[in-house]
GUMAR-33538 format. One record per residue: x, y, z of N, C-alpha, C, O in turn. Coordinates in steps of 0.2 Angstrom, whole numbers, plus 5000, padded with zeros to 4 digits. Layout:
residues N
XYZXYZXYZXYZ;...
end
This chain:
residues 283
641357714640640757744643640157694643640057664638;639757694648639257644649638657684646638457744647;638257644642637657674638637057634641636957574641;636557674644635957644647635357674642635257734641;634957624640634357644636633657634640633557574643;633257684640632657674644632157614641632157604635;631857584645631457524644630957544639630757504635;630657594640630057614636630157654629629757674626;630857644627630957684621630657644615630457584616;630557684609630257654603629557674603629257714606;629257644598628557654596628057644602628157594605;627557684603627057674607626557634604626557624597;626057604607625457564604625157604598625057574593;624957664599624557694594624957704588624757704582;625657724588626057734583626157674579626157664573;626357614583626457554580625857534576625957504570;625257544579624657524575624557564569624357534564;624657624569624657664563625157644557624957644552;625757634559626257614554626057544552626157534546;625857494556625657434553625057434548625057404543;624557484550624057494545624257524538624057504533;624757574539624957594533625357544529625357544522;625757504532626157454529625657404525625857374520;625057384528624557344525624357374519624257344513;624157434519623957474513624457474507624357454502;625157484509625657484504625757414501625957414495;625657364505625757294502625157274498625157224495;624557314498623957294495623457254499622957234496;623657244505623157204509622557244511621957214511;622557304512622057344514621857404510621557454513;621857394503621657454499621257424493621357374491;620857474491620457454485620757474478620357474473;621357494478621657514472621757594472621457624476;622157614467622357684467622857704472623157664475;622957774471623557804475623357794483622757794485;623957794487623857794494624157864497624757874495;623757894501624057954504623857954512623457924514;624257994515624058004522623958074523624158124519;623458094527623258164528623658194533623558184539;624158234531624658254536625158194537625058134535;625758204540626258154541625858104546625558124551;625958034545625557984549625857984556625457974560;626458004557626758014564627258064563627458084557;627458094568627958154568628658124569629058134574;628858094563629558064562629758074555629458024551;630158114553630258124546630558064543630458054537;630958024546631357964543630757914542630857884536;630257904546629757854545629357874539629157834535;629157944539628757974533629157964526628857944521;629757964526630157954520630157884518630157874512;630257844523630157764522629557754518629457714514;628957774521628357764518628257794511627957764507;628557844510628657874503628957824498628757814492;629457794500629757744496629357684495629457644490;628857674499628357624498627657644494627157614494;627757714492627257744488626657764492626057764490;626757784498626257814503626457884504627057894508;626157924502626357994502625958044506625258034507;626258084510625958134515625658194511626058224507;625058214512624758274509624558314514624358294520;624658384513624458434518623658434519623458444525;623258434514622558434515622258394509622558374505;621558394510621158344505621158374498620958344494;621258444497621258464491621858434486621758444480;622258404489622858364485622658294484623058264481;622058274487621958204486621258194483620758214485;621258174476620558164473620358094472619758084471;620758044473620457974473620957934477621457954479;620757864477621157814480621057814488620457824490;621557794491621557784499621857844503622357864501;621457864508621757914512621857884519621357854522;622457884522622557854529622457914534622857964533;622057904539622057954544622557944549622657894552;622958004550623557994554623457974561622857984563;623957954565623857934572623557994576623257974581;623758054574623458114578622758124577622458164581;622458094572621758104570621758174566622258204565;621158184564620958244560620358274562620058254567;620158334559619558364562618958334559618958294554;618358344563617758314561617558334553617358294550;617758394551617558424545618058384539617758374534;618658374541619058344536618858264535618858244530;618658234541618458164540617758164535617758124531;617358214537616758214533616858224525616558194521;617358274524617558294517617858234514617658214508;618258194517618558134514618058084512618058054507;617558074516616958024515616558054509616358014505;616458124509616058144504616358144497616058144492;617058144497617458144491617458064488617758054483;617158024492617157954490617857914491617957864487;618257944495618957914496618857854500618457844505;619257804499619357744504619757764510620257784509;619357764516619657794522619957734526619557684528;620557734528620857694533621057734539621457774539;620657724544620757764550621257744555621157694559;621857774555622357754560622457794566622957794569;621857834567621857874573622057834579621757784580;622457854584622657824590621957814594621657864595;621857754596621257744600621157794606620657804608;621757814609621757854615621457924612621157964616;621757944607621458014604620758004602620358054603;620557954599619857944597619357944604618857974603;619657914609619257924615619157994617618658024620;619758034617619658104619619258144614618858184616;619258124608618758164603618058144605617658194605;617858084607617158064609616958104615616458124616;617458114620617358144626617158224625616758244628;617558254621617458324619616758334616616358374618;616558284611615958284608615358284613614858314613;615458234618614958214623614858274628614258294629;615358304630615358354635614958414631614558454635;615158434625614858494622614058474621613658524622;613958414619613158404618612858404625612258424625;613158394630612858394637612858464640612658484646;613058514636613058584638613658614642613558664646;614158574642614758594646615258644642615258634636;615558694645616058724642616658684643616758654648;616958674637617558614637618258654636618358694632;618658634641619358654640619758594638619758534641;620158604633620658554630621358584633621558634630;621658544637622358564639622858534634622958474634;623158584631623658564626623958624622623758674623;624258604616624558654611624058664606623858614602;623858724605623258744600623458724593623058704589;624158734591624358714584624458644583624658624577;624458604588624558534587623958494583623458514585;624158454578623558424574623058384579622458384577;623358354584622858314588622358364591621758354592;622658424594622158464597621758504592621158514594;621958514586621458544581620858494580620358524579;621058434580620558384579620058384585619458384584;620358384591619858384597619458444597618858444599;619658504595619258564595618658564591618158584592;618758524585618258524580617658484582617058484580;617758444587617158394590616758434595616258404598;616958494597616558534602616358594600615958634603;616558614594616358684591616458744595617058744598;616058784596616158844599616158844607616358884610;616058784609616058764617616758754619616858744625;617258744614617958724616618458784617618458824613;618858774622619358824623619958784624620058744628;620558804621621158764621621658814626621758874624;621958784631622458814635623058774636622958714637;623658804636624258774638624458784645624958754647;624158824648624358844655623858884659623358914655;623858894665623358934669623359004667622859034668;623859034665623959104663623359114658623159174657;623159064654622659074648621959074651621459074647;621959054657621259054660621059104665620559104668;621559154666621359204671620759244669620459274673;620659254662620059294660619459264659618959284657;619459194661618859154660618359164665618559154671;617759184664617259194669617059124672617159074669;616759134678616459064681615859044677615459084675;615858974676615358944672614958894676615258874682;614358874674613958824678614258754677614358714682;614458734671614658674669615358674665615358704660;615858644668616458644664616758574664616758534669;617058554658617358494657618058494654618158544650;618458454656619158464655619458394652619358344655;619758394646620158344644620858364642620958424642;621358314641621958334639622258304633622058254630;622658344629623058314624623458254627623658254632;623458204623623658134625624358134627624558094631;624758184625625458184626625658244631626258254632;625158274634625258324639625658304645625558244647;626058344648626458324655625858324660625458374661;625858274664625358264670625458324674624858354676;625958354676626058414680625658474678625358504682;625658484671625358544668624558534668624258574670;624358464667623658454667623358464675622858494675;623758444679623558444686623458524688623058544692;623958564686623958634687623258664684622958704688;623158644678622558674675621858654679621458694680;621858584680621258564684621158594691620658614692;621758604694621658634701621458704700621058724704;621658744695621458814694620658814693620358854695;620458764689619758764687619258744692618658754691;619558724698619058704703618658764705618158764708;618958824704618658884706618258924701618058974701;618258884695617958924689617258894687616958914682;617058844691616358814689616058784695616358764700;615358784694614958744700614958674699614958634704;615058654693615058574691615658564687615758594682;616158524689616758504685616758434683616758394688;616858414677617058354675617758354672617858384667;618158304674618858294672618958224669618858184673;619258224663619458164660620158164659620458204655;620558114662621258114661621358074655621458014655;621458104649621558074643622258074641622458054635;622758084646623458074644623558004644623457964648;623957984638624057914637624557884643625057924645;624357824645624757794650625557784648625957794652;625557774642626257764639626657824639627257824640;626357884638626757944639626957954646627557974647;626557944651626757954658627257914660627757934663;627257844658627757794659628357814656628957814660;628357834650628957854647629357914650629957914651;628957964652629258024655629558004662630058034664;629157964666629357944672630057904672630557914676;630057854667630657814667631257854664631857844667;631157904660631657944657631957984662632557994662;631558014666631758064671632158024676632658044679;631957964678632357924683633057904680633557904683;633057884673633657874670634157934670634757924671;633857994669634258054668634658064675635158094675;634358044680634658054687635258014688635758024692;635257954684635857904685636457914680636957884680;636357964675636857974670637158044670636958084673;637758044666638158114666637858154660638058214659;637558124655637358154649636758114646636758054647;636258144644635558114641635458134634635558194632;635258084630635158094623634358074622634158014624;633958114619633258104618633258104610633358144607;632958044607632958034600632258044598631758004600;632158084593631458084590631458144586631858194586;630858154582630758204577630758274581630458284586;631058324578631058394581630358424580630158464584;629858394576629158414575628758374580628158374579;629058334584628658284589628558324595628958334599;627858334597627758364603627958324609628258344614;627758254609627958214615628658204616628958204621;629058214610629858204611630058274614630558264618;629858324612630058394615629958394622630358414626;629358364624629158364631629658324635629858334640;629758264632630258214635630958244636631258234641;631158284631631758324632631758374638632258384641;631158404638631058454644631158414651631458444655;630758364651630758324657631458304659631658304665;631858274654632558254656632958314657633458304662;632958364654633358424655633258454662633758484665;632658444664632558474671632958434676633058464682;633058374675633458334679634158334678634658334682;634358324671635058324669635158374664634958364658;635458434665635458494661635858474654635758504649;636258424655636658404649636158354645636358294644;635658374642635158334638635158364631635058424630;635258314626635258334619634658304615634558234616;634258334612633758314608633958304600634158354597;634058244598634258234591633758194587633358164590;633758194580633358154576633758094574633458034574;634358104572634758044569635458044572635658094575;635757984572636457974575636958024573637358044577;636958044566637458094564637458154567637958194567;636958174571636958234575637358234581637458284584;637458174583637858174590638558204589638958194584;638758234594639458274594639858244599639658244605;640458224597640958184602641058224608641158204614;641058294608641258334613640758334619640858344625;640158314617639558304622639758254627639558254633;640158204625640258144629640958144632641158094635;641358194631642058194634642058194641641758234645;642458144644642458134652641858104655641758104661;641358084651640758064654640757984655641057944651;640557964661640557894662639957854660639957794659;639357884660638757854658638357904654638257964655;638057874649637557904644636857874644636857814644;636357914645635657884644635357894638635457954635;634957854635634657864629633857844630633757794632;633457894627632757874627632457904621632857934617;631857894620631557914613630857934614630457914618;630557974609629857994609629457934606629757884604;628857934607628357884605628357864597628157814596;628657914593628657904586629257884583629457894577;629757864588630457844585630557774585630457734589;630657744579630757674577631357644581631857684582;631357584582631957554585632557554581633157564584;632557554575633157554571633557624572634157624571;633157674573633457744574633857744581634357774581;633457714586633757714592634457664592634957684595;634357614588634957564588635557604585636157594587;635457644580635957684576636257734581636857744580;635857764585636157804590636657774595637157794596;636357714597636757674602637457654599637957664602;637457634593638057614589638557674588639157664589;638257724587638657784586638957804593639557824593;638657804598638857814605639457774606639957794609;639457704604639957654606640557674602641157664604;640457704596641057724592641357784594641957794594;640957834597641257894600641657884606642157914607;641357834610641657824617641657754618641257734623;642157714615642157644617642357634624642757674627;642157574626642357554633643157544633643357524639;
end
């Protein structure tokens, strides 16, 4: 069986930056002493979080569990209130928020200050979106699709930003619908270019293969979306976290298998999946 791997697989820029910053903290290069924690998992990949724990960098659910030392702000960012609390507690802060997420936060804040009703297109329960909401206060409304906008009255000024890993098609649908909901509309496409590229490349690869494997955390929104994109093209698409989840029967009689990954999946996990595929169906 031929195995094809998407070119854009592996860590995106923001994730790689966050992991490098955590690594410097763990090695003692970037910390002032004391325990090191991340506020929430630094990225949505359980295997990487476990590796950081082995370097004494521990994920904590909230700041009530962190009294001293260094706190690393995860790549998804945190709420305005959480950042302020960390500062007020006197913690040493290492801000590993993805620069693209930081830009979206700044835009939400600016739009709210300028009197716009703000729509964040994304998943309400995702940590990145929770952070975005906090920068706009009561002026922010989160929607995952146009069905959630049907009851919104027409407003004078409306601003729209997107969760950085949102599918472009969904963002376009929301923006198009909102053209009729405001006299003045400002739209900022805050979807990360790497996300769009990864989805486009993976969809193209899915067209060329008999079975598709998407590698990444089950708690990773961008990986789940990637699996949706691939499944729409190739129904035989499987989302796994680690190589041991691969089942030989998925590949029986298949001539080509495609492999792609979410933005928080390390190269070594992808490599292990490819190696296992070779063992399951050698040429």
